[in-house]
C-alpha positions as CSV (number, residue, x, y, z in Angstrom):
1,M,0.0,0.0,0.0
2,N,1.4,3.4,-1.0
3,R,1.1,5.7,2.0
4,P,0.4,9.4,1.4
5,F,3.1,10.4,3.8
6,S,6.8,10.0,4.5
7,F,8.7,10.1,7.8
8,I,11.7,12.4,8.3
9,I,13.8,11.9,11.4
10,I,16.8,13.8,12.6
11,T,19.5,12.0,14.6
12,Y,22.7,12.4,16.5
13,N,24.1,9.4,18.5
14,E,20.7,7.8,18.8
15,E,21.6,4.1,19.0
16,V,19.5,3.8,22.1
17,H,16.3,5.5,20.8
18,L,16.3,5.0,17.1
19,P,15.5,1.2,17.1
20,R,12.5,1.9,19.2
21,L,11.2,4.6,16.9
22,L,11.8,2.6,13.7
23,S,10.1,-0.5,15.1
24,S,7.0,1.7,15.9
25,I,6.7,2.9,12.3
26,V,8.3,0.4,9.9
27,D,5.2,-1.7,9.5
28,L,3.3,1.3,8.1
29,G,5.4,0.9,4.9
30,A,5.9,4.6,4.5
31,P,9.2,6.0,3.1
32,I,11.7,6.9,5.9
33,F,14.4,9.5,5.6
34,I,17.1,10.2,8.3
35,L,19.2,13.4,8.5
36,D,22.2,12.7,10.8
37,S,24.5,15.4,12.2
38,G,27.7,13.3,12.6
39,S,26.8,10.4,14.9
40,T,29.8,8.5,16.2
41,D,27.9,5.6,17.7
42,A,25.9,2.8,15.9
43,T,23.2,5.2,14.7
44,L,24.2,5.1,11.0
45,Q,24.6,1.3,11.1
46,I,21.1,0.9,12.5
47,A,19.7,3.2,9.8
48,K,21.6,1.2,7.1
49,E,20.2,-2.1,8.3
50,A,16.7,-0.7,8.3
51,G,17.1,0.3,4.7
52,V,16.2,4.0,5.1
53,T,17.5,6.9,3.2
54,V,20.3,8.8,5.0
55,L,21.9,12.2,4.6
56,Q,24.4,14.0,6.8
57,H,24.6,17.6,7.6
58,P,26.5,19.5,10.3
59,F,24.3,20.7,13.2
60,E,23.8,24.4,13.7
61,N,20.4,24.4,15.4
62,H,17.2,22.6,15.1
63,P,15.4,25.0,12.7
64,Q,18.4,25.0,10.3
65,Q,18.6,21.2,10.5
66,W,14.9,20.7,9.7
67,D,15.1,23.3,6.9
68,F,17.9,21.3,5.3
69,A,16.0,18.1,5.6
70,L,12.8,19.4,4.0
71,K,14.8,20.9,1.1
72,N,17.2,18.1,0.3
73,F,15.4,14.8,0.6
74,K,13.5,13.6,-2.4
75,I,10.0,13.5,-1.0
76,E,7.4,12.1,-3.3
77,T,4.4,11.9,-1.0
78,P,1.9,14.8,-0.4
79,W,2.5,14.7,3.4
80,V,5.5,14.4,5.7
81,V,5.7,13.4,9.4
82,C,8.7,15.0,11.1
83,L,10.0,13.2,14.2
84,D,12.9,13.3,16.6
85,A,14.7,10.0,17.2
86,D,13.6,9.8,20.9
87,H,10.0,9.9,19.8
88,T,7.8,6.8,19.7
89,V,4.7,6.4,17.7
90,T,2.1,4.8,20.0
91,P,-0.6,2.3,18.9
92,E,-3.2,5.1,19.0
93,L,-1.1,7.3,16.6
94,R,-0.3,4.3,14.4
95,K,-4.0,3.6,14.0
96,H,-4.6,7.3,13.0
97,L,-1.7,7.0,10.4
98,D,-2.9,3.6,9.2
99,E,-6.3,5.0,8.4
100,F,-5.0,8.3,7.0
101,T,-5.9,9.3,3.5
102,D,-5.1,12.5,1.6
103,E,-8.7,12.6,0.2
104,G,-10.1,12.5,3.7
105,H,-8.2,15.7,4.7
106,T,-9.0,18.0,1.9
107,G,-8.5,21.6,3.0
108,V,-6.3,20.6,5.9
109,S,-2.6,21.6,5.7
110,G,-1.2,20.5,9.1
111,I,-1.9,18.1,12.0
112,Y,-0.9,18.5,15.7
113,F,0.0,15.4,17.7
114,N,-0.5,15.1,21.5
115,R,3.0,14.5,23.1
116,K,3.5,12.4,26.2
117,N,6.8,13.3,27.9
118,F,8.9,11.0,30.1
119,F,11.8,12.2,32.3
120,K,14.0,9.6,34.1
121,G,11.3,7.1,33.3
122,K,8.4,9.1,34.8
123,W,5.5,10.4,32.7
124,L,5.1,14.1,33.3
125,K,1.4,14.6,33.6
126,H,1.3,18.1,35.1
127,G,3.2,21.4,35.1
128,G,2.0,22.3,31.6
129,Y,3.5,19.1,30.0
130,F,0.3,17.2,29.2
131,P,-1.6,17.6,27.1
132,F,1.1,19.1,24.9
133,Y,0.4,19.6,21.2
134,L,3.1,19.6,18.5
135,L,2.7,20.3,14.8
136,K,4.4,17.2,13.4
137,M,2.5,16.3,10.2
138,F,1.9,18.7,7.3
139,R,1.6,18.9,3.5
140,Y,5.0,18.7,1.9
141,G,5.9,22.0,0.2
142,V,3.4,23.9,2.3
143,G,4.8,23.6,5.8
144,Y,8.3,24.8,6.5
145,S,10.8,25.2,9.4
146,D,10.6,28.5,11.3
147,L,14.1,29.9,11.0
148,N,13.3,32.8,13.3
149,E,13.8,30.5,16.3
150,N,17.0,29.2,17.7
151,M,15.2,27.0,20.2
152,D,11.6,25.9,20.8
153,H,11.6,24.8,17.1
154,R,8.3,24.7,15.3
155,F,7.0,24.2,11.8
156,I,4.9,26.9,10.1
157,V,1.9,25.8,8.1
158,P,-0.2,28.3,6.2
159,G,-3.8,27.2,6.1
160,K,-6.0,25.1,8.2
161,T,-4.6,22.8,11.0
162,I,-6.3,20.2,13.1
163,I,-5.4,18.5,16.4
164,W,-5.5,14.8,17.1
165,K,-6.4,14.9,20.8
166,D,-7.5,11.4,21.6
167,G,-5.0,9.0,23.1
168,Y,-1.3,9.5,23.9
169,L,-0.2,9.9,20.3
170,L,3.5,10.6,20.5
171,E,5.8,9.6,23.3
172,E,9.0,11.4,23.9
173,N,11.5,9.5,26.0
174,L,13.8,12.3,27.2
175,K,17.4,11.3,27.2
176,E,18.4,13.2,30.4
177,N,18.5,10.2,32.7
178,Q,21.6,11.8,34.3
179,V,21.3,15.4,35.6
180,S,24.8,16.1,34.4
181,F,23.7,15.3,30.8
182,W,20.6,17.6,31.2
183,I,22.7,20.5,32.6
184,A,25.3,20.2,29.9
185,K,22.8,20.1,27.1
186,H,20.7,23.0,28.5
187,N,23.7,25.1,29.1
188,R,24.3,24.9,25.4
189,Y,20.6,25.6,24.7
190,S,20.7,28.7,27.1
191,D,23.4,30.2,24.8
192,L,21.0,30.0,21.8
193,V,18.0,31.3,23.7
194,A,19.9,34.2,25.2
195,H,21.3,35.3,21.8
196,E,17.8,35.0,20.3
197,E,16.3,37.2,23.0
198,V,19.0,39.9,22.7
199,E,18.4,39.9,18.9
200,R,14.7,40.4,19.6
201,M,15.5,43.3,21.9
202,M,17.4,45.0,19.1
203,Q,14.5,44.3,16.7
204,M,16.8,42.0,14.6
205,R,14.5,39.0,14.9
206,Q,10.7,38.9,14.6
207,Q,8.1,36.2,15.4
208,T,6.9,34.4,12.2
209,L,3.6,33.4,13.7
210,K,0.9,35.9,14.6
211,P,0.4,35.7,18.4
212,H,-3.1,34.7,19.3
213,F,-4.1,33.4,22.7
214,W,-7.2,31.7,21.3
215,G,-5.5,30.5,18.2
216,S,-3.6,27.2,17.4
217,P,-1.3,25.8,20.1
218,D,1.7,27.4,18.4
219,E,-0.1,30.8,18.1
220,R,-0.9,30.6,21.8
221,T,2.8,29.9,22.6
222,A,3.8,32.9,20.5
223,W,1.4,35.1,22.5
224,L,2.8,33.7,25.8
225,K,6.3,34.4,24.6
226,Q,5.5,38.0,24.1
227,L,4.2,38.2,27.6
228,W,7.4,36.5,28.9
229,W,9.7,39.0,27.1
230,R,8.0,41.8,28.9
231,L,8.5,40.4,32.4
232,P,11.4,41.6,34.5
233,R,14.5,39.4,34.1
234,Y,15.5,37.4,37.2
235,T,11.9,37.7,38.6
236,R,10.2,35.8,35.8
237,P,11.9,32.4,36.5
238,M,10.5,32.4,40.0
239,L,7.1,33.5,38.8
240,Y,7.1,30.8,36.1
241,F,8.3,28.0,38.4
242,T,5.7,29.0,41.0
243,Y,3.0,29.0,38.3
244,R,3.9,25.6,37.0
245,M,4.1,24.1,40.5
246,T,0.7,25.6,41.7
247,F,-1.7,26.5,38.9
248,Q,-0.4,23.8,36.6
249,L,-0.1,21.3,39.5
250,G,3.5,20.3,38.8
251,I,3.8,19.3,42.4
252,L,1.7,16.3,41.6
253,D,4.4,14.9,39.4
254,G,6.2,13.7,42.5
255,R,9.9,14.0,43.4
256,T,11.2,13.3,39.9
257,G,8.7,15.6,38.3
258,V,9.5,18.4,40.7
259,I,13.2,18.1,39.9
260,F,12.4,18.4,36.2
261,H,10.1,21.4,36.6
262,F,12.7,23.1,38.8
263,L,15.5,22.5,36.3
264,Q,13.5,23.4,33.2
265,G,11.2,26.1,34.7
266,F,13.6,27.9,37.0
267,W,17.2,27.0,36.7
268,F,17.3,27.0,32.9
269,R,15.4,30.3,32.7
270,L,17.6,32.0,35.3
271,I,20.8,30.9,33.4
272,V,19.3,32.5,30.2
273,D,18.7,35.8,32.0
274,V,22.2,35.8,33.3
275,K,23.6,35.2,29.9
276,I,21.4,37.9,28.4
277,D,23.1,40.4,30.6
278,E,26.6,39.0,29.8
279,I,25.9,39.4,26.1
280,L,24.7,42.9,26.5
281,Q,27.8,43.9,28.5
282,Q,30.2,42.2,26.0
283,Q,28.7,43.9,23.1
284,N,28.5,47.3,24.8
285,M,24.8,47.5,24.0
286,Q,23.8,48.9,27.3
287,K,24.1,52.6,28.2
288,T,26.5,53.6,31.0
289,P,25.1,52.1,34.2
290,I,23.0,54.4,36.3
291,K,25.0,56.3,38.8
292,K,23.8,55.4,42.2
293,T,22.9,58.6,44.2
294,A,23.2,56.7,47.5
295,S,26.4,55.6,49.1
296,P,26.7,52.1,50.6
297,L,26.4,53.7,54.1
298,K,23.2,55.6,53.1
299,F,21.8,52.4,51.6
300,A,22.5,50.4,54.7
301,V,21.0,53.1,57.0
302,V,17.8,53.4,54.8
303,F,17.5,49.6,54.6
304,V,17.7,49.1,58.3
305,A,15.3,52.0,59.0
306,L,12.7,50.7,56.5
307,F,13.1,47.1,57.8
308,A,12.6,48.2,61.4
309,L,9.6,50.3,60.4
310,F,7.9,47.6,58.4
311,Y,8.7,44.8,60.8
312,Y,7.6,46.6,64.0
313,F,4.6,48.2,62.4
314,N,3.3,44.7,61.6
315,I,3.9,43.6,65.2
316,L,2.2,46.8,66.5
317,F,-0.8,46.4,64.2
318,F,-1.1,42.7,65.1
319,G,-1.2,43.8,68.8
320,L,-3.9,46.4,68.1
321,T,-6.1,44.0,66.2
322,S,-5.7,41.1,68.7
323,R,-7.9,41.2,71.8
324,G,-6.0,42.5,74.8
325,N,-5.0,45.7,76.6
326,H,-4.5,47.7,73.4
327,Y,-7.2,46.2,71.3
328,S,-8.8,48.5,68.7
329,P,-12.2,47.3,67.5
330,F,-12.3,49.8,64.6
331,L,-8.9,48.6,63.2
332,A,-9.8,45.0,63.8
333,A,-13.2,45.4,62.0
334,H,-12.2,47.7,59.1
335,L,-8.5,47.8,58.4
336,N,-7.2,44.4,59.5
337,Y,-4.9,43.5,56.6
338,I,-3.2,40.8,58.7
339,A,-6.5,38.9,59.0
340,G,-7.2,39.5,55.4
341,L,-3.9,38.0,54.4
342,R,-4.4,35.0,56.6
343,S,-7.8,34.4,55.1
344,L,-6.5,34.7,51.6
345,L,-3.7,32.2,52.2
346,L,-6.0,29.7,54.0
347,K,-8.7,29.9,51.3
348,T,-6.1,29.6,48.5
349,S,-4.5,26.6,50.1
350,A,-7.9,24.9,50.6
351,W,-8.8,25.6,47.0
352,I,-5.6,24.0,45.8
353,L,-6.1,21.0,48.1
354,N,-9.7,20.5,46.9
355,L,-8.6,20.9,43.3
356,I,-6.1,18.0,43.6
357,G,-8.6,15.6,45.3
358,F,-8.4,16.3,49.0
359,A,-11.3,17.4,51.2
360,A,-10.2,20.7,52.9
361,I,-12.1,23.3,54.9
362,T,-11.0,26.5,56.7
363,N,-12.1,28.9,59.4
364,D,-10.4,32.1,60.4
365,Y,-7.2,30.3,61.7
366,D,-7.3,26.7,60.7
367,L,-6.9,24.5,57.7
368,L,-8.4,21.1,58.1
369,V,-7.8,18.3,55.6
370,A,-9.9,15.1,56.0
371,G,-7.7,12.2,57.0
372,H,-4.6,14.3,57.6
373,G,-5.1,16.7,60.4
374,T,-5.3,20.4,61.1
375,L,-2.9,23.2,60.4
376,Q,-3.2,26.3,62.5
377,V,-2.0,29.5,60.8
378,V,-0.7,32.0,63.4
379,Y,1.0,35.4,62.9
380,S,4.5,33.9,62.4
381,C,3.1,31.8,59.5
382,L,2.2,34.8,57.3
383,G,5.7,35.6,56.1
384,L,5.5,39.3,57.1
385,G,9.0,39.3,58.4
386,V,10.4,38.0,55.1
387,I,8.3,40.5,53.2
388,S,9.5,43.3,55.4
389,F,13.1,42.4,54.6
390,F,12.5,42.1,50.9
391,A,10.5,45.3,50.7
392,A,13.1,47.3,52.7
393,F,15.9,46.1,50.5
394,V,14.1,46.8,47.2
395,L,12.9,50.3,48.3
396,A,16.3,51.3,49.7
397,Y,18.3,50.2,46.7
398,P,19.1,53.1,44.3
399,K,17.1,52.1,41.2
400,K,14.3,53.6,39.2
401,W,11.0,53.6,41.1
402,K,9.1,51.9,38.2
403,Q,11.5,48.9,38.4
404,K,11.3,48.9,42.2
405,I,7.6,48.7,42.2
406,I,7.3,46.0,39.6
407,F,10.0,43.9,41.2
408,L,8.5,44.4,44.7
409,V,5.0,43.4,43.6
410,C,6.2,40.3,41.7
411,G,8.5,39.3,44.6
412,I,5.7,39.6,47.3
413,I,3.4,37.5,45.1
414,G,6.2,34.9,44.6
415,I,6.8,34.8,48.4
416,E,3.2,34.2,49.2
417,F,2.8,31.6,46.5
418,L,5.6,29.7,48.2
419,N,3.8,30.2,51.5
420,V,0.7,28.7,50.1
421,L,2.7,25.8,48.8
422,R,4.1,25.3,52.3
423,F,0.6,25.2,53.8
424,V,-0.5,22.6,51.2
425,L,2.5,20.4,51.9
426,L,2.2,20.8,55.7
427,A,-1.5,20.0,55.6
428,I,-0.8,16.7,53.7
429,F,2.5,15.5,55.1
430,W,3.4,17.3,58.3
431,D,3.1,15.2,61.5
432,K,3.8,17.5,64.5
433,S,4.3,14.6,66.9
434,R,7.2,13.2,64.7
435,H,8.7,16.6,63.9
436,H,8.5,18.4,67.3
437,I,12.2,19.2,67.2
438,I,12.1,20.7,63.7
439,D,10.4,24.0,63.2
440,H,8.8,24.3,59.8
441,H,8.9,28.1,60.1
442,A,12.7,28.0,60.3
443,I,12.9,25.6,57.3
444,F,10.6,27.9,55.2
445,N,12.6,31.0,56.2
446,V,15.9,29.4,55.2
447,I,14.5,28.4,51.8
448,V,12.8,31.7,51.1
449,Y,15.7,33.9,52.3
450,L,18.1,31.8,50.1
451,L,15.8,32.3,47.1
452,I,15.5,36.0,47.9
453,A,19.3,36.4,48.1
454,I,19.7,34.8,44.7
455,V,17.1,36.9,43.1
456,L,18.3,40.1,44.7
457,Y,21.9,39.4,43.7
458,F,20.9,39.3,40.0
459,W,18.5,42.2,40.3
460,V,21.3,44.4,41.8
461,K,23.7,43.3,39.0
462,H,21.1,44.0,36.3
463,D,21.4,47.4,34.7
464,D,18.3,49.7,34.6
465,A,19.1,51.3,31.3
466,P,16.8,50.1,28.5
467,L,18.1,49.4,25.1
468,S,14.8,50.1,23.3
469,K,11.2,49.7,24.0
470,N,11.5,46.0,23.4
471,A,14.5,45.7,25.6
472,Q,12.8,46.8,28.8
473,N,12.4,43.9,31.2
């Protein structure tokens, strides 16, 4: 049977993964083409034994490699399916392909597959990684490789596209079974992403796709990227990681999944931001750093004064709104921001717990999870001391007020997201009778202060001077 599609695969040292992919597609009887970028293992021997057509081309980046493949193989079918060697075609996808006809898809130019990702043998079901749609099948001569991207490669298909949603259609068995391999590879990738973003700042590179939140999966990604580029550097990695862990429920992927989401959602993004600044400095693209009007001594004095003001004001206000000798009914009833913050944290925690399948209820002070126990949220749980420190540092440091306010708001939101995450974990796992020696407040403060120190370090090093309207972060 002559299939209306051909497979194109790109490889580099894929002796472990290529046999699995070939075995999942060879029975379809479609032409198979492999573009290799200089493998030194048994990849070429495996391809030769399978009888597929092979070309070699030095690797520059994924968009260039796919562009070469689409232009240099002799494709005689109306459709192509473009796969990486670590993909596997599942029985569900194979059934779709086995029943596929060109006549049955008149007016359609491209098809999205639903990808199922594995990391260290674990399926990543959350954190934005499932469902995950990739444009992998399109009409030959219509679709093309997007050369405006160094990373996050995608194909562009003018015309109508559809999504095959049912089933786990495409499995990607990520090769990073050792963290050292993952870090080395993504260190190289961070160079590409950093250079790409600097070029966008200088308006040397534009998005090919029209950003559209309600459009195709790739159009939505293009829209989200525009939002990402507008966020402050060094703050956006923490916001993104917090979003993946909470709203996208990455925490439910367990220990292995959390490691992946931290590496991919925070560590990688932070390294990219660091390298962006290094590139800007090396190329003398930034203006002369803003002269700080405050001396180190003045900064220290202002910081200490603001910290004392914020810290002790919170304690004073807590005393005035708590029943006792200095209790103020008016403040307690109308201006009690401490009670409001506690209520917000408790209700958000309960909402997340109920969302992930637990039965949780709250009152003014307690979070009760059926079958797990009760967590009582007191004043010391609210993180006001940490926020006082963070706010005092940001406001005292000599930077533009616009940047201070944006950074301060994003930082406080990030701190309280971590606080909610703490409440959720404590409500599920904390056994006070077994951990009476360990104070979870101390553990939380150590972690948060460490994260704050890292973020503040890079924020201080980051220059205020914008390159252009698109360079402002």
